[in-house]
C-alpha positions in Angstrom: 166.3 -20.8 -151.2 164.9 -23.6 -153.3 162.5 -22.7 -156.1 159.8 -24.6 -158.0 162.0 -24.4 -161.1 165.0 -25.8 -159.3 163.0 -28.8 -158.0 161.6 -29.4 -161.5 165.1 -29.3 -163.0 166.4 -31.7 -160.4 163.6 -34.2 -160.9 164.0 -34.0 -164.7 167.8 -34.6 -164.6 167.5 -37.5 -162.1 164.6 -39.4 -163.6 163.1 -40.2 -167.0 160.0 -38.0 -167.1 157.5 -37.1 -169.8 156.1 -34.2 -167.7 157.1 -32.4 -164.6 155.1 -29.4 -163.3 156.0 -27.9 -159.9 154.3 -25.1 -158.1 155.1 -23.2 -155.0 156.3 -19.7 -154.3 157.2 -19.5 -150.6 160.4 -21.5 -150.9 159.3 -24.3 -148.5 155.9 -25.8 -149.7 155.5 -27.2 -153.2 153.2 -29.4 -155.2 154.2 -31.4 -158.2 152.7 -33.4 -161.0 155.2 -36.0 -162.4 154.6 -38.3 -165.3 157.2 -41.0 -165.7 157.6 -44.4 -167.3 159.7 -45.3 -164.2 156.4 -45.5 -162.3 155.1 -48.4 -164.2 154.4 -51.4 -162.0 154.9 -49.4 -158.8 152.4 -48.4 -156.2 152.0 -44.8 -155.1 154.4 -45.1 -152.2 157.1 -46.6 -154.4 156.5 -43.9 -157.0 156.9 -41.2 -154.3 160.1 -42.9 -153.0 161.6 -42.6 -156.5 161.0 -38.9 -156.5 162.3 -38.5 -152.9 165.5 -40.4 -154.0 165.8 -38.1 -157.0 165.6 -35.0 -154.7 168.1 -36.5 -152.2 169.1 -34.3 -149.3 166.9 -31.5 -150.5 163.9 -33.3 -149.0 165.7 -33.3 -145.6 167.2 -29.9 -145.7 165.6 -27.5 -148.1 162.0 -28.6 -148.9 159.6 -28.5 -146.0 156.6 -30.0 -147.8 156.1 -31.5 -151.3 152.7 -32.9 -152.3 152.9 -35.1 -155.4 150.6 -36.5 -158.0 152.5 -39.2 -159.8 151.3 -41.0 -162.9 152.5 -43.3 -165.6 152.3 -42.0 -169.2 149.3 -44.3 -169.7 147.5 -42.9 -166.6 148.2 -39.4 -167.8 146.9 -40.1 -171.3 143.7 -41.7 -169.9 143.1 -38.8 -167.5 143.4 -36.3 -170.4 141.0 -38.3 -172.5 138.3 -38.1 -169.8 138.4 -34.3 -169.7 
């Protein structure tokens, strides 16, 4: 069974990331916050496609649902300054 930690590790090894946080404890439904410079200049759909590519066949076979919040490092810094 896939775990939040294994998804996190897979994303971190497949993409350049400044932050990856994945939650989910039922083995099928997960939520992730991913901050990556690879998202610069890409819209949300393109950002999510990068993550789906990083996860590969896991998205088709092991992960039933993954909700994502994707941000560039600049967006992440700005969101933290507003809090």
